[in-house]
C-alpha positions as CSV (number, residue, x, y, z in Angstrom):
1,M,-32.5,-12.6,-40.2
2,S,-30.2,-9.6,-40.3
3,K,-31.6,-7.3,-37.6
4,L,-30.4,-7.0,-34.1
5,K,-31.9,-5.6,-31.1
6,I,-29.7,-2.6,-30.1
7,S,-29.5,-0.7,-26.9
8,E,-27.2,1.9,-28.1
9,I,-24.3,2.8,-30.4
10,F,-21.8,5.3,-29.2
11,F,-18.2,6.4,-29.7
12,S,-15.8,6.6,-26.8
13,L,-12.5,5.4,-25.3
14,Q,-12.1,1.7,-24.6
15,G,-12.2,1.7,-21.0
16,E,-10.9,-1.7,-20.1
17,G,-9.5,-5.0,-21.5
18,P,-6.7,-5.6,-24.0
19,L,-7.3,-2.5,-26.2
20,I,-7.7,0.0,-23.2
21,G,-7.5,3.5,-24.3
22,Y,-8.2,3.2,-28.1
23,P,-11.1,5.3,-29.6
24,T,-13.6,2.8,-30.3
25,L,-17.1,2.2,-31.7
26,F,-19.3,0.5,-29.3
27,I,-22.3,-1.5,-30.4
28,R,-24.3,-2.4,-27.2
29,L,-26.7,-5.3,-27.9
30,F,-29.9,-5.5,-25.9
31,G,-30.9,-8.5,-23.8
32,C,-29.1,-10.5,-21.2
33,N,-29.5,-14.2,-20.1
34,L,-28.2,-13.3,-16.7
35,N,-29.0,-11.0,-13.8
36,C,-25.8,-10.1,-11.9
37,S,-26.3,-8.3,-8.5
38,W,-24.0,-5.5,-9.3
39,C,-25.0,-5.2,-13.1
40,D,-23.8,-1.8,-14.4
41,T,-25.8,-1.9,-17.6
42,P,-29.5,-2.7,-16.4
43,Y,-30.7,-0.5,-19.2
44,A,-29.7,-3.0,-21.8
45,K,-32.3,-5.6,-20.8
46,G,-35.7,-6.1,-19.4
47,N,-38.3,-3.7,-20.4
48,N,-36.1,-0.8,-21.2
49,P,-36.2,0.8,-24.7
50,H,-34.2,-0.6,-27.7
51,K,-34.4,-0.5,-31.4
52,E,-34.2,-3.3,-34.2
53,V,-31.6,-2.2,-36.6
54,E,-30.4,-3.9,-39.7
55,I,-26.5,-5.0,-39.9
56,S,-26.4,-3.0,-43.0
57,E,-27.3,0.0,-41.3
58,I,-24.9,-0.3,-38.6
59,L,-22.0,-0.9,-41.2
60,S,-23.1,2.3,-43.1
61,F,-23.1,4.1,-40.1
62,W,-19.6,3.1,-39.2
63,E,-18.3,3.6,-42.9
64,K,-19.9,7.2,-42.8
65,N,-18.5,8.3,-39.5
66,F,-15.6,6.2,-38.3
67,N,-14.1,4.3,-41.1
68,S,-10.6,5.8,-40.4
69,L,-10.7,3.8,-36.9
70,P,-10.8,0.1,-36.9
71,F,-11.8,-0.8,-33.4
72,I,-15.1,-2.2,-32.8
73,T,-16.5,-3.4,-29.5
74,I,-19.6,-5.5,-29.4
75,T,-21.1,-5.6,-26.0
76,G,-24.3,-5.9,-24.0
77,G,-26.5,-7.1,-22.3
78,E,-25.1,-10.3,-23.6
79,P,-24.4,-10.3,-27.4
80,L,-24.5,-14.1,-27.9
81,I,-28.1,-14.7,-27.3
82,Q,-28.9,-12.8,-30.7
83,N,-27.8,-15.2,-33.5
84,P,-27.4,-12.4,-36.1
85,V,-24.2,-11.1,-33.9
86,Y,-22.2,-13.7,-35.7
87,N,-23.1,-12.0,-39.2
88,L,-22.3,-8.7,-37.6
89,M,-18.8,-9.9,-36.3
90,N,-17.9,-11.3,-39.7
91,A,-19.1,-8.2,-41.6
92,F,-16.8,-6.1,-39.7
93,L,-13.9,-8.5,-39.9
94,E,-14.3,-8.2,-43.7
95,K,-13.8,-4.6,-43.3
96,N,-10.5,-5.3,-41.7
97,C,-11.7,-3.9,-38.4
98,I,-10.3,-5.1,-35.1
99,V,-13.5,-6.6,-33.3
100,V,-13.9,-7.2,-29.6
101,L,-16.6,-9.3,-28.1
102,E,-17.4,-8.7,-24.5
103,T,-19.5,-11.7,-23.3
104,N,-20.6,-12.9,-19.9
105,G,-19.1,-16.5,-20.3
106,S,-22.3,-18.4,-20.0
107,I,-22.8,-19.3,-23.8
108,S,-20.3,-21.2,-25.9
109,L,-17.9,-19.5,-27.8
110,N,-17.2,-22.1,-30.5
111,R,-19.1,-20.0,-33.2
112,V,-17.2,-16.8,-32.6
113,P,-14.6,-16.2,-35.4
114,K,-10.9,-16.8,-34.3
115,E,-10.0,-13.3,-35.4
116,V,-12.3,-11.7,-32.7
117,I,-10.8,-10.6,-29.4
118,K,-12.8,-12.4,-26.9
119,V,-13.2,-10.7,-23.4
120,M,-14.8,-13.3,-21.3
121,D,-16.5,-12.7,-17.8
122,V,-16.1,-15.3,-15.2
123,K,-19.0,-14.6,-12.7
124,T,-17.7,-14.4,-9.0
125,P,-19.9,-15.4,-6.3
126,S,-21.0,-12.0,-5.3
127,S,-22.8,-11.6,-8.7
128,N,-25.2,-14.5,-7.7
129,M,-24.4,-15.8,-11.2
130,D,-21.5,-18.0,-10.9
131,R,-23.3,-21.1,-11.3
132,H,-23.7,-20.1,-15.0
133,N,-19.8,-20.1,-15.7
134,L,-19.1,-22.2,-18.6
135,Y,-15.6,-23.0,-18.1
136,E,-15.2,-25.0,-21.4
137,N,-15.1,-21.7,-23.1
138,F,-11.5,-21.4,-22.0
139,K,-10.4,-23.6,-24.8
140,F,-11.4,-20.9,-27.3
141,L,-9.1,-18.3,-25.6
142,G,-5.6,-17.5,-26.6
143,K,-3.1,-14.7,-25.8
144,K,-4.9,-11.9,-27.6
145,D,-8.0,-12.6,-25.6
146,A,-8.9,-12.1,-21.9
147,V,-10.7,-13.3,-18.9
148,K,-12.2,-10.6,-16.6
149,F,-13.1,-11.1,-12.8
150,V,-15.2,-8.6,-11.1
151,I,-14.3,-8.4,-7.4
152,K,-16.6,-7.2,-4.7
153,D,-14.9,-8.7,-1.7
154,E,-12.2,-11.0,-0.5
155,K,-14.3,-14.3,-1.2
156,D,-14.6,-13.1,-4.7
157,F,-10.8,-12.5,-4.8
158,E,-10.0,-16.1,-3.4
159,F,-12.6,-17.8,-5.9
160,S,-10.9,-16.1,-8.8
161,L,-7.4,-17.3,-7.6
162,D,-8.8,-20.8,-7.4
163,I,-10.2,-20.5,-11.0
164,I,-7.1,-18.8,-12.4
165,D,-4.9,-21.8,-10.9
166,K,-7.1,-24.6,-11.7
167,F,-7.4,-23.7,-15.4
168,F,-3.8,-22.3,-15.7
169,L,-5.3,-19.1,-17.3
170,T,-2.1,-16.9,-17.0
171,Y,-0.3,-19.2,-19.2
172,Y,-2.3,-19.0,-22.3
173,T,-4.6,-15.8,-22.1
174,Q,-4.6,-12.5,-20.3
175,V,-6.4,-12.1,-16.8
176,F,-8.1,-8.9,-15.7
177,L,-9.3,-8.2,-12.2
178,S,-11.8,-5.2,-11.6
179,P,-13.0,-3.8,-8.5
180,A,-16.9,-3.8,-8.4
181,H,-18.0,-0.1,-8.2
182,P,-18.8,1.2,-5.6
183,F,-18.4,-1.9,-3.2
184,L,-14.6,-2.5,-3.1
185,D,-12.0,0.2,-2.8
186,P,-9.6,-0.2,-5.8
187,K,-6.6,0.1,-3.6
188,N,-7.6,-3.1,-1.6
189,L,-7.8,-5.1,-4.9
190,A,-4.4,-3.6,-5.9
191,E,-2.8,-4.9,-2.7
192,W,-4.3,-8.2,-2.8
193,I,-3.1,-8.7,-6.2
194,L,0.5,-7.5,-5.5
195,K,0.6,-10.2,-2.5
196,T,0.1,-12.9,-5.0
197,K,3.0,-12.0,-7.1
198,K,1.1,-13.5,-10.1
199,P,0.9,-12.0,-13.7
200,L,-2.7,-10.7,-12.9
201,R,-3.7,-7.4,-14.5
202,F,-5.6,-4.9,-12.3
203,Q,-7.8,-2.6,-14.0
204,I,-10.2,0.3,-13.2
205,Q,-12.9,1.2,-15.9
206,L,-11.0,4.0,-17.6
207,H,-14.1,5.8,-19.1
208,K,-15.4,6.1,-15.6
209,V,-12.1,7.6,-14.3
210,V,-12.1,10.1,-16.8
211,G,-15.8,11.0,-16.6
212,I,-17.1,9.9,-20.1
213,K,-19.5,7.3,-21.3
C-alpha cells in the first residue's frame, strides 16, 4: 500500500526543534492514537476532512516545487499509525532530503530509519496522556534527535525534570521544553529552566510568534 491519509501539506518555517528557522515542507498525516487535553491540531484527527494521497504524488509535488530545499517534516496527528509512512521517509532520504519525524512517543521508533531526525514528545500529566509514554524509545535517540516536553504548570515541569534525570536525557540527546499555549506564561517557564542550571532548551513555537502557519 502506497497511499497515506493526509491532513495537509504546506510550506513554512520550521517553528521548533533541532532545525528551527529553516524553510520546510510539512506533510501532516491524518489520525492520532492519543487525545491530549491541549492538542493544537485537532483538525488532523477524528471526523475532520482529509485526503488519501499516493507517496509518488507527494514526491512529485516536492520535486516540482521545492527540490532546492532539502528539509522535510513529517508530522501529525501521529505519523507512525500509518504503515506506509516508513516508505515515505525512505523515499525522501533517497532524494538526499533531511527528514524530521515528529511523533508523540507512544509507538516504537525501532523501524524509523536512523538517518531521520526524530523529535519525540514525552507527554506530561496535564495532557492526560502520560500513561502512554513509551520510555524504551529513548534508546533510539541520539545527538541529532530531540525529546520535547510541553509544560502547562509546575507539576508538568517537575515531572519533566524527573524523567530527564532518570533517563540521563541531556547526555545523549537534545531536550526542549515548551509552554502550553495559552495556559503558561512563557516567562515563567524560562525562569524555571534558568533556576535548574541544566542544559535544557526553552522554545516557543516560532511560527506562532511570527504569525504564519
